[in-house]
Every structure is written in structure tokens, then in C-alpha cells.
C-alpha positions in Angstrom: -25.6 20.6 82.5 -22.8 21.2 85.0 -21.5 18.7 87.6 -23.7 20.1 90.4 -27.0 19.6 88.6 -26.0 16.1 87.4 -24.9 14.9 90.8 -26.6 17.0 93.6 -25.8 14.5 96.3 -22.1 14.8 95.6 -22.3 18.6 95.5 -24.1 18.5 98.9 -21.3 16.5 100.5 -18.8 19.3 99.7 -20.7 22.1 101.4 -18.8 23.7 104.2 -20.3 24.9 107.5 -19.5 28.6 106.6 -21.8 28.4 103.6 -25.4 29.6 103.5 -27.9 27.8 105.7 -30.5 28.0 102.9 -28.1 26.3 100.5 -27.4 23.5 103.0 -31.1 23.0 103.6 -31.7 22.7 99.8 -29.2 19.8 99.8 -30.8 18.2 102.8 -28.1 19.2 105.3 -29.2 20.8 108.6 -26.2 22.4 110.3 -27.5 23.9 113.5 -24.4 26.1 113.9 -25.5 27.9 110.7 -29.1 28.2 111.7 -28.5 29.5 115.3 -25.1 31.1 115.4 -24.1 32.5 118.7 -21.2 34.9 118.8 -18.3 33.8 120.9 -17.3 36.4 123.5 -13.8 37.6 123.8 -11.9 36.6 127.0 -11.3 40.2 127.8 -15.1 40.9 127.5 -15.9 38.0 129.7 -13.5 39.2 132.4 -14.9 42.8 132.3 -18.5 41.4 132.4 -17.7 39.5 135.5 -16.6 42.6 137.3 -19.3 44.8 135.9 -22.2 42.5 136.7 -21.4 42.6 140.4 -20.8 46.4 140.3 -24.1 47.0 138.5 -26.0 44.8 140.9 -24.4 46.5 144.0 -25.2 49.9 142.6 -28.8 49.4 141.4 -30.2 46.9 143.9 -30.5 49.4 146.8 -32.1 51.9 144.5 -35.2 49.9 143.3 -37.7 52.2 145.1 -36.0 55.3 143.7 -35.9 53.8 140.2 -39.7 53.2 140.3 -40.3 56.7 141.4 -38.0 58.1 138.7 -39.9 56.1 136.1 -43.2 57.6 137.4 -41.6 61.1 137.3 -40.0 60.5 133.9 -36.8 62.0 135.3 -33.5 60.6 136.5 -31.5 62.9 138.8 -28.2 64.3 137.5 -26.4 62.6 140.4 -27.7 59.2 139.2 -26.7 59.9 135.6 -23.2 60.9 136.8 -22.9 57.7 138.8 -23.7 55.7 135.7 -21.1 57.8 133.8 -18.5 57.2 136.6 -19.0 53.4 136.2 -18.2 53.7 132.5 -21.6 52.7 131.4 -21.9 55.4 128.8 -18.7 54.2 127.1 -19.4 50.5 126.7 -19.0 50.3 122.9 -16.8 53.4 122.4 -13.3 52.5 121.2 -10.6 52.5 123.9 -8.6 55.2 122.1 -11.6 57.5 122.8 -11.9 56.6 126.4 -14.4 53.8 126.1 -14.4 50.1 126.9 -14.7 48.8 123.3 -17.0 45.9 124.3 -18.3 43.6 121.6 -22.0 43.7 120.7 -22.5 40.4 122.6 -20.9 41.9 125.8 -22.8 45.2 125.3 -26.1 43.3 125.1 -25.2 41.4 128.3 -24.6 44.7 130.2 -27.9 46.0 129.0 -29.6 42.8 130.1 -28.0 43.1 133.5 -29.2 46.7 134.0 -32.6 45.8 132.7 -33.0 43.2 135.5 -33.2 46.2 137.8 -34.9 48.8 135.6 -35.3 49.1 131.8 -35.1 52.8 131.8 -31.5 52.5 133.0 -30.7 50.4 130.0 -32.4 52.9 127.7 -30.4 55.7 129.3 -27.0 54.1 128.8 -27.9 52.7 125.4 -29.1 56.0 124.0 
């Protein structure tokens, strides 16, 4: 037998927070940060999101009636698509060296959430 099987309590006390959640549970340790990790957003992404959220709301809010009609028609006008492109919404996760914003996955999800508040088809369009 090794030391871990002979003294499981001592082994449990040496577990670190970066180890497996299942392993910690086995030893009776519940570390919530392992069970429900939430990615920390970069400061740069937080700043960009602050600016983008207002721009997205300002752009999409007046178009709610049009958005509903476009959903019914299953068509978004080319001018609308170009406006999304001009706002940089098609380059959210594209690396900066290729002309994108290089947002993290967490920031990207927040932008899609913001556009979905107005119309989910907009999120599908920019996320495609």
C-alpha cells in the first residue's frame, strides 16, 4: 500500500484548488471555484464591451419593428449586414493581426448576449 491509501485524510489535505473537482469530492472537499469556474475577463475586453454594448443598443433599439419583419421574411437587407460589418461585429474573435478585435470567448459571449436582447437572428448572423 502506498501512503495515499493508508492515510486518505492526510492526502486530502494536500489537494490544491487546481486539481480535479471529482478528486476533491472523493476526499470530501467541495471547492466551489472548481465546480463552477467562471473565466475572468481581460481588462481590455471589459473596456471594449462597455463601449460596444451602448453602440449595439443604440443601433438595434430603433430597428425592432424592422428586425421582426426581417425574421418573418427570413432575409436581412444588405445595408443592415454592412452596418454590422462596419461596427466590427463580424471580427469579434478574429485575431488583431487579421483585422479583428481578438475578444476572449467570455467577451464574445457577452456581445452575442447583448445582440440577442434585441433579436437572436442578429446574433446568429454575426456568430456564423
